[in-house]
mmJSON file of the N, C-alpha and C atoms, coordinates in Angstrom:
{"data_MODEL":{"atom_site":{
"group_PDB":["ATOM","ATOM","ATOM","ATOM","ATOM","ATOM","ATOM","ATOM","ATOM","ATOM","ATOM","ATOM","ATOM","ATOM","ATOM","ATOM","ATOM","ATOM","ATOM","ATOM","ATOM","ATOM","ATOM","ATOM","ATOM","ATOM","ATOM","ATOM","ATOM","ATOM","ATOM","ATOM","ATOM","ATOM","ATOM","ATOM","ATOM","ATOM","ATOM","ATOM","ATOM","ATOM","ATOM","ATOM","ATOM","ATOM","ATOM","ATOM","ATOM","ATOM","ATOM","ATOM","ATOM","ATOM","ATOM","ATOM","ATOM","ATOM","ATOM","ATOM","ATOM","ATOM","ATOM","ATOM","ATOM","ATOM","ATOM","ATOM","ATOM","ATOM","ATOM","ATOM","ATOM","ATOM","ATOM","ATOM","ATOM","ATOM","ATOM","ATOM","ATOM","ATOM","ATOM","ATOM","ATOM","ATOM","ATOM","ATOM","ATOM","ATOM","ATOM","ATOM","ATOM","ATOM","ATOM","ATOM","ATOM","ATOM","ATOM","ATOM","ATOM","ATOM","ATOM","ATOM","ATOM","ATOM","ATOM","ATOM","ATOM","ATOM","ATOM","ATOM","ATOM","ATOM","ATOM","ATOM","ATOM","ATOM","ATOM","ATOM","ATOM","ATOM","ATOM","ATOM","ATOM","ATOM","ATOM","ATOM","ATOM","ATOM","ATOM","ATOM","ATOM","ATOM","ATOM","ATOM","ATOM","ATOM","ATOM","ATOM","ATOM"],
"id":[1,2,3,4,5,6,7,8,9,10,11,12,13,14,15,16,17,18,19,20,21,22,23,24,25,26,27,28,29,30,31,32,33,34,35,36,37,38,39,40,41,42,43,44,45,46,47,48,49,50,51,52,53,54,55,56,57,58,59,60,61,62,63,64,65,66,67,68,69,70,71,72,73,74,75,76,77,78,79,80,81,82,83,84,85,86,87,88,89,90,91,92,93,94,95,96,97,98,99,100,101,102,103,104,105,106,107,108,109,110,111,112,113,114,115,116,117,118,119,120,121,122,123,124,125,126,127,128,129,130,131,132,133,134,135,136,137,138,139,140,141],
"type_symbol":["N","C","C","N","C","C","N","C","C","N","C","C","N","C","C","N","C","C","N","C","C","N","C","C","N","C","C","N","C","C","N","C","C","N","C","C","N","C","C","N","C","C","N","C","C","N","C","C","N","C","C","N","C","C","N","C","C","N","C","C","N","C","C","N","C","C","N","C","C","N","C","C","N","C","C","N","C","C","N","C","C","N","C","C","N","C","C","N","C","C","N","C","C","N","C","C","N","C","C","N","C","C","N","C","C","N","C","C","N","C","C","N","C","C","N","C","C","N","C","C","N","C","C","N","C","C","N","C","C","N","C","C","N","C","C","N","C","C","N","C","C"],
"label_atom_id":["N","CA","C","N","CA","C","N","CA","C","N","CA","C","N","CA","C","N","CA","C","N","CA","C","N","CA","C","N","CA","C","N","CA","C","N","CA","C","N","CA","C","N","CA","C","N","CA","C","N","CA","C","N","CA","C","N","CA","C","N","CA","C","N","CA","C","N","CA","C","N","CA","C","N","CA","C","N","CA","C","N","CA","C","N","CA","C","N","CA","C","N","CA","C","N","CA","C","N","CA","C","N","CA","C","N","CA","C","N","CA","C","N","CA","C","N","CA","C","N","CA","C","N","CA","C","N","CA","C","N","CA","C","N","CA","C","N","CA","C","N","CA","C","N","CA","C","N","CA","C","N","CA","C","N","CA","C","N","CA","C","N","CA","C"],
"label_alt_id":[null,null,null,null,null,null,null,null,null,null,null,null,null,null,null,null,null,null,null,null,null,null,null,null,null,null,null,null,null,null,null,null,null,null,null,null,null,null,null,null,null,null,null,null,null,null,null,null,null,null,null,null,null,null,null,null,null,null,null,null,null,null,null,null,null,null,null,null,null,null,null,null,null,null,null,null,null,null,null,null,null,null,null,null,null,null,null,null,null,null,null,null,null,null,null,null,null,null,null,null,null,null,null,null,null,null,null,null,null,null,null,null,null,null,null,null,null,null,null,null,null,null,null,null,null,null,null,null,null,null,null,null,null,null,null,null,null,null,null,null,null],
"label_comp_id":["UNK","UNK","UNK","UNK","UNK","UNK","UNK","UNK","UNK","UNK","UNK","UNK","UNK","UNK","UNK","UNK","UNK","UNK","UNK","UNK","UNK","UNK","UNK","UNK","UNK","UNK","UNK","UNK","UNK","UNK","UNK","UNK","UNK","UNK","UNK","UNK","UNK","UNK","UNK","UNK","UNK","UNK","UNK","UNK","UNK","UNK","UNK","UNK","UNK","UNK","UNK","UNK","UNK","UNK","UNK","UNK","UNK","UNK","UNK","UNK","UNK","UNK","UNK","UNK","UNK","UNK","UNK","UNK","UNK","UNK","UNK","UNK","UNK","UNK","UNK","UNK","UNK","UNK","UNK","UNK","UNK","UNK","UNK","UNK","UNK","UNK","UNK","UNK","UNK","UNK","UNK","UNK","UNK","UNK","UNK","UNK","UNK","UNK","UNK","UNK","UNK","UNK","UNK","UNK","UNK","UNK","UNK","UNK","UNK","UNK","UNK","UNK","UNK","UNK","UNK","UNK","UNK","UNK","UNK","UNK","UNK","UNK","UNK","UNK","UNK","UNK","UNK","UNK","UNK","UNK","UNK","UNK","UNK","UNK","UNK","UNK","UNK","UNK","UNK","UNK","UNK"],
"label_asym_id":["A","A","A","A","A","A","A","A","A","A","A","A","A","A","A","A","A","A","A","A","A","A","A","A","A","A","A","A","A","A","A","A","A","A","A","A","A","A","A","A","A","A","A","A","A","A","A","A","A","A","A","A","A","A","A","A","A","A","A","A","A","A","A","A","A","A","A","A","A","A","A","A","A","A","A","A","A","A","A","A","A","A","A","A","A","A","A","A","A","A","A","A","A","A","A","A","A","A","A","A","A","A","A","A","A","A","A","A","A","A","A","A","A","A","A","A","A","A","A","A","A","A","A","A","A","A","A","A","A","A","A","A","A","A","A","A","A","A","A","A","A"],
"label_entity_id":["1","1","1","1","1","1","1","1","1","1","1","1","1","1","1","1","1","1","1","1","1","1","1","1","1","1","1","1","1","1","1","1","1","1","1","1","1","1","1","1","1","1","1","1","1","1","1","1","1","1","1","1","1","1","1","1","1","1","1","1","1","1","1","1","1","1","1","1","1","1","1","1","1","1","1","1","1","1","1","1","1","1","1","1","1","1","1","1","1","1","1","1","1","1","1","1","1","1","1","1","1","1","1","1","1","1","1","1","1","1","1","1","1","1","1","1","1","1","1","1","1","1","1","1","1","1","1","1","1","1","1","1","1","1","1","1","1","1","1","1","1"],
"label_seq_id":[1,1,1,2,2,2,3,3,3,4,4,4,5,5,5,6,6,6,7,7,7,8,8,8,9,9,9,10,10,10,11,11,11,12,12,12,13,13,13,14,14,14,15,15,15,16,16,16,17,17,17,18,18,18,19,19,19,20,20,20,21,21,21,22,22,22,23,23,23,24,24,24,25,25,25,26,26,26,27,27,27,28,28,28,29,29,29,30,30,30,31,31,31,32,32,32,33,33,33,34,34,34,35,35,35,36,36,36,37,37,37,38,38,38,39,39,39,40,40,40,41,41,41,42,42,42,43,43,43,44,44,44,45,45,45,46,46,46,47,47,47],
"pdbx_PDB_ins_code":[null,null,null,null,null,null,null,null,null,null,null,null,null,null,null,null,null,null,null,null,null,null,null,null,null,null,null,null,null,null,null,null,null,null,null,null,null,null,null,null,null,null,null,null,null,null,null,null,null,null,null,null,null,null,null,null,null,null,null,null,null,null,null,null,null,null,null,null,null,null,null,null,null,null,null,null,null,null,null,null,null,null,null,null,null,null,null,null,null,null,null,null,null,null,null,null,null,null,null,null,null,null,null,null,null,null,null,null,null,null,null,null,null,null,null,null,null,null,null,null,null,null,null,null,null,null,null,null,null,null,null,null,null,null,null,null,null,null,null,null,null],
"Cartn_x":[9.694,9.54,8.399,7.829,7.56,8.208,9.805,10.392,9.998,9.903,9.057,8.611,7.556,6.058,5.641,6.231,6.527,7.003,7.886,8.59,7.877,6.907,6.532,4.517,5.02,3.217,2.119,2.621,1.431,1.606,0.587,0.683,-0.334,-1.492,-2.626,-1.363,-0.691,0.053,1.037,2.094,3.026,2.374,1.124,0.361,0.123,-0.34,-0.788,-0.025,1.587,2.565,3.034,2.902,3.322,2.63,1.214,0.029,0.822,1.161,0.925,2.621,3.641,4.407,5.097,3.56,3.465,3.126,3.023,1.807,0.719,0.267,-1.882,-2.314,-3.126,-3.215,-4.493,-5.373,-6.306,-7.613,-8.554,-9.132,-9.947,-10.195,-11.001,-10.093,-9.004,-7.754,-6.847,-6.029,-5.082,-3.797,-4.04,-2.99,-2.052,-0.783,-0.334,-0.045,-0.212,0.272,0.825,1.533,2.043,1.199,0.601,-0.583,0.031,1.057,1.524,0.669,1.524,1.493,-0.038,-0.763,-2.292,-2.529,-2.662,-3.176,-2.722,-1.583,-0.787,-2.069,-1.965,-2.673,-4.321,-4.768,-6.01,-6.182,-5.497,-5.63,-4.569,-4.569,-3.98,-4.73,-4.4,-5.311,-5.677,-7.151,-7.67,-6.836,-5.912,-5.657,-6.673],
"Cartn_y":[-8.604,-9.588,-9.693,-8.938,-9.253,-10.155,-10.281,-12.282,-12.946,-12.648,-14.084,-14.341,-13.309,-13.732,-14.596,-14.345,-14.679,-15.569,-16.396,-17.491,-18.187,-18.033,-18.871,-19.31,-18.335,-18.844,-17.958,-17.218,-15.928,-14.724,-15.031,-14.061,-12.696,-12.7,-12.492,-11.221,-11.78,-11.143,-10.039,-10.807,-10.02,-8.733,-8.898,-8.061,-6.645,-7.108,-6.483,-5.653,-5.895,-5.391,-4.324,-4.698,-3.54,-2.561,-2.56,-1.5,-0.684,-1.496,-0.656,0.116,0.123,0.664,1.556,1.739,2.389,3.506,4.297,5.756,5.563,6.522,6.452,7.774,8.136,9.583,9.84,10.734,10.56,11.045,10.672,10.115,11.899,13.147,13.928,15.124,15.016,16.267,15.963,14.906,14.381,14.251,14.486,14.517,13.377,13.341,11.954,11.733,10.525,10.593,9.008,8.631,7.459,6.714,5.575,5.094,4.263,4.078,3.605,4.484,6.03,6.951,7.038,7.606,7.654,6.533,4.994,4.351,4.432,4.91,5.125,6.327,7.75,8.498,8.085,7.703,7.421,5.873,5.374,4.193,4.649,5.883,6.124,5.834,6.076,5.514,7.284,7.308,8.934,8.633,10.118,10.017,11.298],
"Cartn_z":[0.583,0.795,-0.674,-1.28,-2.789,-2.776,-3.581,-3.672,-2.907,-1.89,-0.854,-1.268,-1.444,-1.772,-2.854,-4.006,-5.438,-5.0,-4.458,-4.415,-3.771,-3.377,-2.611,-3.159,-3.995,-4.391,-3.882,-3.659,-2.768,-3.783,-4.728,-5.619,-5.294,-4.712,-3.813,-3.184,-2.08,-0.813,-1.752,-2.807,-3.584,-4.476,-4.912,-5.682,-4.395,-3.238,-2.369,-1.749,-1.804,-1.124,-2.013,-3.628,-4.43,-3.951,-3.644,-3.116,-2.249,-1.111,0.241,0.251,-0.606,-0.537,-2.009,-2.099,-3.726,-3.607,-4.559,-4.58,-5.352,-5.015,-5.679,-6.267,-7.056,-7.262,-7.088,-6.346,-5.798,-7.078,-7.047,-8.471,-8.447,-7.565,-7.365,-7.705,-7.292,-6.894,-7.503,-8.235,-8.711,-8.304,-6.762,-6.046,-5.907,-6.268,-5.502,-4.178,-3.529,-2.211,-2.249,-0.473,-0.567,0.353,0.001,0.155,1.837,2.0,3.149,4.37,4.112,5.195,5.334,4.261,4.654,4.918,4.641,5.674,7.204,7.474,8.939,9.614,9.042,9.583,9.839,8.535,9.031,10.324,10.508,11.646,12.955,12.967,14.195,15.416,16.266,17.803,18.082,18.297,19.596,20.371,20.475,21.955,22.966],
"occupancy":[1.0,1.0,1.0,1.0,1.0,1.0,1.0,1.0,1.0,1.0,1.0,1.0,1.0,1.0,1.0,1.0,1.0,1.0,1.0,1.0,1.0,1.0,1.0,1.0,1.0,1.0,1.0,1.0,1.0,1.0,1.0,1.0,1.0,1.0,1.0,1.0,1.0,1.0,1.0,1.0,1.0,1.0,1.0,1.0,1.0,1.0,1.0,1.0,1.0,1.0,1.0,1.0,1.0,1.0,1.0,1.0,1.0,1.0,1.0,1.0,1.0,1.0,1.0,1.0,1.0,1.0,1.0,1.0,1.0,1.0,1.0,1.0,1.0,1.0,1.0,1.0,1.0,1.0,1.0,1.0,1.0,1.0,1.0,1.0,1.0,1.0,1.0,1.0,1.0,1.0,1.0,1.0,1.0,1.0,1.0,1.0,1.0,1.0,1.0,1.0,1.0,1.0,1.0,1.0,1.0,1.0,1.0,1.0,1.0,1.0,1.0,1.0,1.0,1.0,1.0,1.0,1.0,1.0,1.0,1.0,1.0,1.0,1.0,1.0,1.0,1.0,1.0,1.0,1.0,1.0,1.0,1.0,1.0,1.0,1.0,1.0,1.0,1.0,1.0,1.0,1.0],
"B_iso_or_equiv":[0.0,0.0,0.0,0.0,0.0,0.0,0.0,0.0,0.0,0.0,0.0,0.0,0.0,0.0,0.0,0.0,0.0,0.0,0.0,0.0,0.0,0.0,0.0,0.0,0.0,0.0,0.0,0.0,0.0,0.0,0.0,0.0,0.0,0.0,0.0,0.0,0.0,0.0,0.0,0.0,0.0,0.0,0.0,0.0,0.0,0.0,0.0,0.0,0.0,0.0,0.0,0.0,0.0,0.0,0.0,0.0,0.0,0.0,0.0,0.0,0.0,0.0,0.0,0.0,0.0,0.0,0.0,0.0,0.0,0.0,0.0,0.0,0.0,0.0,0.0,0.0,0.0,0.0,0.0,0.0,0.0,0.0,0.0,0.0,0.0,0.0,0.0,0.0,0.0,0.0,0.0,0.0,0.0,0.0,0.0,0.0,0.0,0.0,0.0,0.0,0.0,0.0,0.0,0.0,0.0,0.0,0.0,0.0,0.0,0.0,0.0,0.0,0.0,0.0,0.0,0.0,0.0,0.0,0.0,0.0,0.0,0.0,0.0,0.0,0.0,0.0,0.0,0.0,0.0,0.0,0.0,0.0,0.0,0.0,0.0,0.0,0.0,0.0,0.0,0.0,0.0],
"pdbx_formal_charge":[null,null,null,null,null,null,null,null,null,null,null,null,null,null,null,null,null,null,null,null,null,null,null,null,null,null,null,null,null,null,null,null,null,null,null,null,null,null,null,null,null,null,null,null,null,null,null,null,null,null,null,null,null,null,null,null,null,null,null,null,null,null,null,null,null,null,null,null,null,null,null,null,null,null,null,null,null,null,null,null,null,null,null,null,null,null,null,null,null,null,null,null,null,null,null,null,null,null,null,null,null,null,null,null,null,null,null,null,null,null,null,null,null,null,null,null,null,null,null,null,null,null,null,null,null,null,null,null,null,null,null,null,null,null,null,null,null,null,null,null,null],
"auth_seq_id":[1,1,1,2,2,2,3,3,3,4,4,4,5,5,5,6,6,6,7,7,7,8,8,8,9,9,9,10,10,10,11,11,11,12,12,12,13,13,13,14,14,14,15,15,15,16,16,16,17,17,17,18,18,18,19,19,19,20,20,20,21,21,21,22,22,22,23,23,23,24,24,24,25,25,25,26,26,26,27,27,27,28,28,28,29,29,29,30,30,30,31,31,31,32,32,32,33,33,33,34,34,34,35,35,35,36,36,36,37,37,37,38,38,38,39,39,39,40,40,40,41,41,41,42,42,42,43,43,43,44,44,44,45,45,45,46,46,46,47,47,47],
"auth_comp_id":["UNK","UNK","UNK","UNK","UNK","UNK","UNK","UNK","UNK","UNK","UNK","UNK","UNK","UNK","UNK","UNK","UNK","UNK","UNK","UNK","UNK","UNK","UNK","UNK","UNK","UNK","UNK","UNK","UNK","UNK","UNK","UNK","UNK","UNK","UNK","UNK","UNK","UNK","UNK","UNK","UNK","UNK","UNK","UNK","UNK","UNK","UNK","UNK","UNK","UNK","UNK","UNK","UNK","UNK","UNK","UNK","UNK","UNK","UNK","UNK","UNK","UNK","UNK","UNK","UNK","UNK","UNK","UNK","UNK","UNK","UNK","UNK","UNK","UNK","UNK","UNK","UNK","UNK","UNK","UNK","UNK","UNK","UNK","UNK","UNK","UNK","UNK","UNK","UNK","UNK","UNK","UNK","UNK","UNK","UNK","UNK","UNK","UNK","UNK","UNK","UNK","UNK","UNK","UNK","UNK","UNK","UNK","UNK","UNK","UNK","UNK","UNK","UNK","UNK","UNK","UNK","UNK","UNK","UNK","UNK","UNK","UNK","UNK","UNK","UNK","UNK","UNK","UNK","UNK","UNK","UNK","UNK","UNK","UNK","UNK","UNK","UNK","UNK","UNK","UNK","UNK"],
"auth_asym_id":["A","A","A","A","A","A","A","A","A","A","A","A","A","A","A","A","A","A","A","A","A","A","A","A","A","A","A","A","A","A","A","A","A","A","A","A","A","A","A","A","A","A","A","A","A","A","A","A","A","A","A","A","A","A","A","A","A","A","A","A","A","A","A","A","A","A","A","A","A","A","A","A","A","A","A","A","A","A","A","A","A","A","A","A","A","A","A","A","A","A","A","A","A","A","A","A","A","A","A","A","A","A","A","A","A","A","A","A","A","A","A","A","A","A","A","A","A","A","A","A","A","A","A","A","A","A","A","A","A","A","A","A","A","A","A","A","A","A","A","A","A"],
"auth_atom_id":["N","CA","C","N","CA","C","N","CA","C","N","CA","C","N","CA","C","N","CA","C","N","CA","C","N","CA","C","N","CA","C","N","CA","C","N","CA","C","N","CA","C","N","CA","C","N","CA","C","N","CA","C","N","CA","C","N","CA","C","N","CA","C","N","CA","C","N","CA","C","N","CA","C","N","CA","C","N","CA","C","N","CA","C","N","CA","C","N","CA","C","N","CA","C","N","CA","C","N","CA","C","N","CA","C","N","CA","C","N","CA","C","N","CA","C","N","CA","C","N","CA","C","N","CA","C","N","CA","C","N","CA","C","N","CA","C","N","CA","C","N","CA","C","N","CA","C","N","CA","C","N","CA","C","N","CA","C","N","CA","C","N","CA","C"],
"pdbx_PDB_model_num":[1,1,1,1,1,1,1,1,1,1,1,1,1,1,1,1,1,1,1,1,1,1,1,1,1,1,1,1,1,1,1,1,1,1,1,1,1,1,1,1,1,1,1,1,1,1,1,1,1,1,1,1,1,1,1,1,1,1,1,1,1,1,1,1,1,1,1,1,1,1,1,1,1,1,1,1,1,1,1,1,1,1,1,1,1,1,1,1,1,1,1,1,1,1,1,1,1,1,1,1,1,1,1,1,1,1,1,1,1,1,1,1,1,1,1,1,1,1,1,1,1,1,1,1,1,1,1,1,1,1,1,1,1,1,1,1,1,1,1,1,1]
}}}
């Protein structure tokens, strides 16, 4: 997906893709987490 976005001149999308499939570090506790997993768990429908 990243290569296609770059090829098509969609630089903002290409940049966003790197964040979606990457990892981040919590500024409070310094734990490393996968962004896609956190996003999915934060946006699950309430059962």
